Chimera marker file (.cmm) of the C-alpha trace (Angstrom):
<marker_set name="trace">
<marker id="1" x="0.000" y="0.000" z="0.000" r="1" g="1" b="0" radius="0.5"/>
<marker id="2" x="2.859" y="2.365" z="0.784" r="1" g="1" b="0" radius="0.5"/>
<marker id="3" x="4.407" y="1.842" z="-2.669" r="1" g="1" b="0" radius="0.5"/>
<marker id="4" x="1.096" y="2.526" z="-4.411" r="1" g="1" b="0" radius="0.5"/>
<marker id="5" x="0.455" y="5.583" z="-2.235" r="1" g="1" b="0" radius="0.5"/>
<marker id="6" x="3.949" y="6.955" z="-2.839" r="1" g="1" b="0" radius="0.5"/>
<marker id="7" x="3.641" y="6.413" z="-6.581" r="1" g="1" b="0" radius="0.5"/>
<marker id="8" x="0.254" y="8.153" z="-6.597" r="1" g="1" b="0" radius="0.5"/>
<marker id="9" x="1.690" y="11.099" z="-4.669" r="1" g="1" b="0" radius="0.5"/>
<marker id="10" x="4.581" y="11.424" z="-7.136" r="1" g="1" b="0" radius="0.5"/>
<marker id="11" x="2.111" y="11.265" z="-10.049" r="1" g="1" b="0" radius="0.5"/>
<marker id="12" x="-0.080" y="14.014" z="-8.591" r="1" g="1" b="0" radius="0.5"/>
<marker id="13" x="2.899" y="16.251" z="-7.830" r="1" g="1" b="0" radius="0.5"/>
<marker id="14" x="4.223" y="15.654" z="-11.345" r="1" g="1" b="0" radius="0.5"/>
<marker id="15" x="0.840" y="16.575" z="-12.783" r="1" g="1" b="0" radius="0.5"/>
<marker id="16" x="0.600" y="19.747" z="-10.690" r="1" g="1" b="0" radius="0.5"/>
<marker id="17" x="4.126" y="20.734" z="-11.757" r="1" g="1" b="0" radius="0.5"/>
<marker id="18" x="3.183" y="20.217" z="-15.413" r="1" g="1" b="0" radius="0.5"/>
<marker id="19" x="5.617" y="17.323" z="-15.903" r="1" g="1" b="0" radius="0.5"/>
<marker id="20" x="3.024" y="14.577" z="-16.332" r="1" g="1" b="0" radius="0.5"/>
<marker id="21" x="0.082" y="14.834" z="-18.734" r="1" g="1" b="0" radius="0.5"/>
<marker id="22" x="-3.329" y="13.970" z="-17.300" r="1" g="1" b="0" radius="0.5"/>
<marker id="23" x="-3.435" y="10.744" z="-19.317" r="1" g="1" b="0" radius="0.5"/>
<marker id="24" x="-0.054" y="9.720" z="-17.896" r="1" g="1" b="0" radius="0.5"/>
<marker id="25" x="-0.928" y="9.770" z="-14.211" r="1" g="1" b="0" radius="0.5"/>
<marker id="26" x="-1.873" y="6.100" z="-14.136" r="1" g="1" b="0" radius="0.5"/>
<marker id="27" x="1.339" y="5.231" z="-16.037" r="1" g="1" b="0" radius="0.5"/>
<marker id="28" x="3.423" y="6.881" z="-13.296" r="1" g="1" b="0" radius="0.5"/>
<marker id="29" x="1.455" y="5.095" z="-10.572" r="1" g="1" b="0" radius="0.5"/>
<marker id="30" x="1.761" y="1.687" z="-12.256" r="1" g="1" b="0" radius="0.5"/>
<marker id="31" x="5.457" y="2.109" z="-13.049" r="1" g="1" b="0" radius="0.5"/>
<marker id="32" x="6.294" y="3.361" z="-9.554" r="1" g="1" b="0" radius="0.5"/>
<marker id="33" x="4.461" y="0.485" z="-7.925" r="1" g="1" b="0" radius="0.5"/>
<marker id="34" x="6.013" y="-2.124" z="-10.228" r="1" g="1" b="0" radius="0.5"/>
<marker id="35" x="9.487" y="-0.623" z="-9.707" r="1" g="1" b="0" radius="0.5"/>
<marker id="36" x="9.061" y="-0.994" z="-5.948" r="1" g="1" b="0" radius="0.5"/>
<marker id="37" x="7.815" y="-4.545" z="-6.478" r="1" g="1" b="0" radius="0.5"/>
<marker id="38" x="10.926" y="-5.314" z="-8.564" r="1" g="1" b="0" radius="0.5"/>
<marker id="39" x="13.131" y="-4.084" z="-5.707" r="1" g="1" b="0" radius="0.5"/>
<marker id="40" x="11.268" y="-6.294" z="-3.238" r="1" g="1" b="0" radius="0.5"/>
<marker id="41" x="11.651" y="-9.302" z="-5.538" r="1" g="1" b="0" radius="0.5"/>
<marker id="42" x="15.391" y="-8.656" z="-5.919" r="1" g="1" b="0" radius="0.5"/>
<marker id="43" x="15.819" y="-8.349" z="-2.144" r="1" g="1" b="0" radius="0.5"/>
<marker id="44" x="13.914" y="-11.598" z="-1.631" r="1" g="1" b="0" radius="0.5"/>
<marker id="45" x="16.027" y="-13.407" z="-4.220" r="1" g="1" b="0" radius="0.5"/>
<marker id="46" x="19.135" y="-12.040" z="-2.527" r="1" g="1" b="0" radius="0.5"/>
<marker id="47" x="18.039" y="-13.443" z="0.803" r="1" g="1" b="0" radius="0.5"/>
<marker id="48" x="17.280" y="-16.830" z="-0.744" r="1" g="1" b="0" radius="0.5"/>
<marker id="49" x="20.688" y="-17.044" z="-2.422" r="1" g="1" b="0" radius="0.5"/>
<marker id="50" x="22.655" y="-15.657" z="0.507" r="1" g="1" b="0" radius="0.5"/>
<marker id="51" x="23.635" y="-12.161" z="-0.617" r="1" g="1" b="0" radius="0.5"/>
<marker id="52" x="22.449" y="-8.749" z="0.434" r="1" g="1" b="0" radius="0.5"/>
<marker id="53" x="21.812" y="-5.852" z="-1.941" r="1" g="1" b="0" radius="0.5"/>
<marker id="54" x="23.220" y="-2.607" z="-0.663" r="1" g="1" b="0" radius="0.5"/>
<marker id="55" x="20.822" y="0.295" z="-0.230" r="1" g="1" b="0" radius="0.5"/>
<marker id="56" x="22.196" y="2.414" z="-3.086" r="1" g="1" b="0" radius="0.5"/>
<marker id="57" x="21.981" y="-0.448" z="-5.569" r="1" g="1" b="0" radius="0.5"/>
<marker id="58" x="18.427" y="-1.271" z="-4.521" r="1" g="1" b="0" radius="0.5"/>
<marker id="59" x="17.369" y="2.370" z="-4.984" r="1" g="1" b="0" radius="0.5"/>
<marker id="60" x="19.028" y="2.576" z="-8.394" r="1" g="1" b="0" radius="0.5"/>
<marker id="61" x="17.433" y="-0.684" z="-9.493" r="1" g="1" b="0" radius="0.5"/>
<marker id="62" x="14.011" y="0.486" z="-8.304" r="1" g="1" b="0" radius="0.5"/>
<marker id="63" x="14.372" y="3.746" z="-10.255" r="1" g="1" b="0" radius="0.5"/>
<marker id="64" x="15.644" y="2.030" z="-13.398" r="1" g="1" b="0" radius="0.5"/>
<marker id="65" x="12.892" y="-0.603" z="-13.339" r="1" g="1" b="0" radius="0.5"/>
<marker id="66" x="10.196" y="2.028" z="-12.823" r="1" g="1" b="0" radius="0.5"/>
<marker id="67" x="11.548" y="4.202" z="-15.650" r="1" g="1" b="0" radius="0.5"/>
<marker id="68" x="11.816" y="1.244" z="-18.037" r="1" g="1" b="0" radius="0.5"/>
<marker id="69" x="8.283" y="0.127" z="-17.210" r="1" g="1" b="0" radius="0.5"/>
<marker id="70" x="6.913" y="3.661" z="-17.675" r="1" g="1" b="0" radius="0.5"/>
<marker id="71" x="8.663" y="3.982" z="-21.045" r="1" g="1" b="0" radius="0.5"/>
<marker id="72" x="7.336" y="0.619" z="-22.206" r="1" g="1" b="0" radius="0.5"/>
<marker id="73" x="3.760" y="1.439" z="-21.207" r="1" g="1" b="0" radius="0.5"/>
<marker id="74" x="3.837" y="4.939" z="-22.745" r="1" g="1" b="0" radius="0.5"/>
<marker id="75" x="5.477" y="3.826" z="-26.014" r="1" g="1" b="0" radius="0.5"/>
<marker id="76" x="3.135" y="0.829" z="-26.314" r="1" g="1" b="0" radius="0.5"/>
<marker id="77" x="0.137" y="3.131" z="-25.909" r="1" g="1" b="0" radius="0.5"/>
<marker id="78" x="1.512" y="5.511" z="-28.544" r="1" g="1" b="0" radius="0.5"/>
<marker id="79" x="2.045" y="2.586" z="-30.947" r="1" g="1" b="0" radius="0.5"/>
<marker id="80" x="-1.318" y="0.957" z="-30.101" r="1" g="1" b="0" radius="0.5"/>
<marker id="81" x="0.496" y="-2.299" z="-29.531" r="1" g="1" b="0" radius="0.5"/>
<marker id="82" x="3.435" y="-3.790" z="-27.708" r="1" g="1" b="0" radius="0.5"/>
<marker id="83" x="6.549" y="-1.677" z="-28.214" r="1" g="1" b="0" radius="0.5"/>
<marker id="84" x="9.645" y="-3.757" z="-28.832" r="1" g="1" b="0" radius="0.5"/>
<marker id="85" x="12.797" y="-1.621" z="-29.016" r="1" g="1" b="0" radius="0.5"/>
<marker id="86" x="14.595" y="-4.133" z="-31.247" r="1" g="1" b="0" radius="0.5"/>
<marker id="87" x="12.090" y="-3.883" z="-34.102" r="1" g="1" b="0" radius="0.5"/>
<marker id="88" x="13.593" y="-2.862" z="-37.431" r="1" g="1" b="0" radius="0.5"/>
<link id1="1" id2="2" r="1" g="1" b="0" radius="0.2"/>
<link id1="2" id2="3" r="1" g="1" b="0" radius="0.2"/>
<link id1="3" id2="4" r="1" g="1" b="0" radius="0.2"/>
<link id1="4" id2="5" r="1" g="1" b="0" radius="0.2"/>
<link id1="5" id2="6" r="1" g="1" b="0" radius="0.2"/>
<link id1="6" id2="7" r="1" g="1" b="0" radius="0.2"/>
<link id1="7" id2="8" r="1" g="1" b="0" radius="0.2"/>
<link id1="8" id2="9" r="1" g="1" b="0" radius="0.2"/>
<link id1="9" id2="10" r="1" g="1" b="0" radius="0.2"/>
<link id1="10" id2="11" r="1" g="1" b="0" radius="0.2"/>
<link id1="11" id2="12" r="1" g="1" b="0" radius="0.2"/>
<link id1="12" id2="13" r="1" g="1" b="0" radius="0.2"/>
<link id1="13" id2="14" r="1" g="1" b="0" radius="0.2"/>
<link id1="14" id2="15" r="1" g="1" b="0" radius="0.2"/>
<link id1="15" id2="16" r="1" g="1" b="0" radius="0.2"/>
<link id1="16" id2="17" r="1" g="1" b="0" radius="0.2"/>
<link id1="17" id2="18" r="1" g="1" b="0" radius="0.2"/>
<link id1="18" id2="19" r="1" g="1" b="0" radius="0.2"/>
<link id1="19" id2="20" r="1" g="1" b="0" radius="0.2"/>
<link id1="20" id2="21" r="1" g="1" b="0" radius="0.2"/>
<link id1="21" id2="22" r="1" g="1" b="0" radius="0.2"/>
<link id1="22" id2="23" r="1" g="1" b="0" radius="0.2"/>
<link id1="23" id2="24" r="1" g="1" b="0" radius="0.2"/>
<link id1="24" id2="25" r="1" g="1" b="0" radius="0.2"/>
<link id1="25" id2="26" r="1" g="1" b="0" radius="0.2"/>
<link id1="26" id2="27" r="1" g="1" b="0" radius="0.2"/>
<link id1="27" id2="28" r="1" g="1" b="0" radius="0.2"/>
<link id1="28" id2="29" r="1" g="1" b="0" radius="0.2"/>
<link id1="29" id2="30" r="1" g="1" b="0" radius="0.2"/>
<link id1="30" id2="31" r="1" g="1" b="0" radius="0.2"/>
<link id1="31" id2="32" r="1" g="1" b="0" radius="0.2"/>
<link id1="32" id2="33" r="1" g="1" b="0" radius="0.2"/>
<link id1="33" id2="34" r="1" g="1" b="0" radius="0.2"/>
<link id1="34" id2="35" r="1" g="1" b="0" radius="0.2"/>
<link id1="35" id2="36" r="1" g="1" b="0" radius="0.2"/>
<link id1="36" id2="37" r="1" g="1" b="0" radius="0.2"/>
<link id1="37" id2="38" r="1" g="1" b="0" radius="0.2"/>
<link id1="38" id2="39" r="1" g="1" b="0" radius="0.2"/>
<link id1="39" id2="40" r="1" g="1" b="0" radius="0.2"/>
<link id1="40" id2="41" r="1" g="1" b="0" radius="0.2"/>
<link id1="41" id2="42" r="1" g="1" b="0" radius="0.2"/>
<link id1="42" id2="43" r="1" g="1" b="0" radius="0.2"/>
<link id1="43" id2="44" r="1" g="1" b="0" radius="0.2"/>
<link id1="44" id2="45" r="1" g="1" b="0" radius="0.2"/>
<link id1="45" id2="46" r="1" g="1" b="0" radius="0.2"/>
<link id1="46" id2="47" r="1" g="1" b="0" radius="0.2"/>
<link id1="47" id2="48" r="1" g="1" b="0" radius="0.2"/>
<link id1="48" id2="49" r="1" g="1" b="0" radius="0.2"/>
<link id1="49" id2="50" r="1" g="1" b="0" radius="0.2"/>
<link id1="50" id2="51" r="1" g="1" b="0" radius="0.2"/>
<link id1="51" id2="52" r="1" g="1" b="0" radius="0.2"/>
<link id1="52" id2="53" r="1" g="1" b="0" radius="0.2"/>
<link id1="53" id2="54" r="1" g="1" b="0" radius="0.2"/>
<link id1="54" id2="55" r="1" g="1" b="0" radius="0.2"/>
<link id1="55" id2="56" r="1" g="1" b="0" radius="0.2"/>
<link id1="56" id2="57" r="1" g="1" b="0" radius="0.2"/>
<link id1="57" id2="58" r="1" g="1" b="0" radius="0.2"/>
<link id1="58" id2="59" r="1" g="1" b="0" radius="0.2"/>
<link id1="59" id2="60" r="1" g="1" b="0" radius="0.2"/>
<link id1="60" id2="61" r="1" g="1" b="0" radius="0.2"/>
<link id1="61" id2="62" r="1" g="1" b="0" radius="0.2"/>
<link id1="62" id2="63" r="1" g="1" b="0" radius="0.2"/>
<link id1="63" id2="64" r="1" g="1" b="0" radius="0.2"/>
<link id1="64" id2="65" r="1" g="1" b="0" radius="0.2"/>
<link id1="65" id2="66" r="1" g="1" b="0" radius="0.2"/>
<link id1="66" id2="67" r="1" g="1" b="0" radius="0.2"/>
<link id1="67" id2="68" r="1" g="1" b="0" radius="0.2"/>
<link id1="68" id2="69" r="1" g="1" b="0" radius="0.2"/>
<link id1="69" id2="70" r="1" g="1" b="0" radius="0.2"/>
<link id1="70" id2="71" r="1" g="1" b="0" radius="0.2"/>
<link id1="71" id2="72" r="1" g="1" b="0" radius="0.2"/>
<link id1="72" id2="73" r="1" g="1" b="0" radius="0.2"/>
<link id1="73" id2="74" r="1" g="1" b="0" radius="0.2"/>
<link id1="74" id2="75" r="1" g="1" b="0" radius="0.2"/>
<link id1="75" id2="76" r="1" g="1" b="0" radius="0.2"/>
<link id1="76" id2="77" r="1" g="1" b="0" radius="0.2"/>
<link id1="77" id2="78" r="1" g="1" b="0" radius="0.2"/>
<link id1="78" id2="79" r="1" g="1" b="0" radius="0.2"/>
<link id1="79" id2="80" r="1" g="1" b="0" radius="0.2"/>
<link id1="80" id2="81" r="1" g="1" b="0" radius="0.2"/>
<link id1="81" id2="82" r="1" g="1" b="0" radius="0.2"/>
<link id1="82" id2="83" r="1" g="1" b="0" radius="0.2"/>
<link id1="83" id2="84" r="1" g="1" b="0" radius="0.2"/>
<link id1="84" id2="85" r="1" g="1" b="0" radius="0.2"/>
<link id1="85" id2="86" r="1" g="1" b="0" radius="0.2"/>
<link id1="86" id2="87" r="1" g="1" b="0" radius="0.2"/>
<link id1="87" id2="88" r="1" g="1" b="0" radius="0.2"/>
</marker_set>
């Protein structure tokens, strides 16, 4: 719930600052939540395999995953289909 609430807060602030279009609010919320979920999954895998992710790496991974997910969603919507960056 905290990840979804934080992502929603970031989306609203981005919208109020003029950085996020109205149609993109849900993209920011979904990407933020899924980025946080990716960090949790990586931490869990680390625990299972006996290594610990340091805090800076986990934050960077969370940010990168969220940004990649947001880009994929937004570009897929613009294309009206799944965006695959390797298409020729």
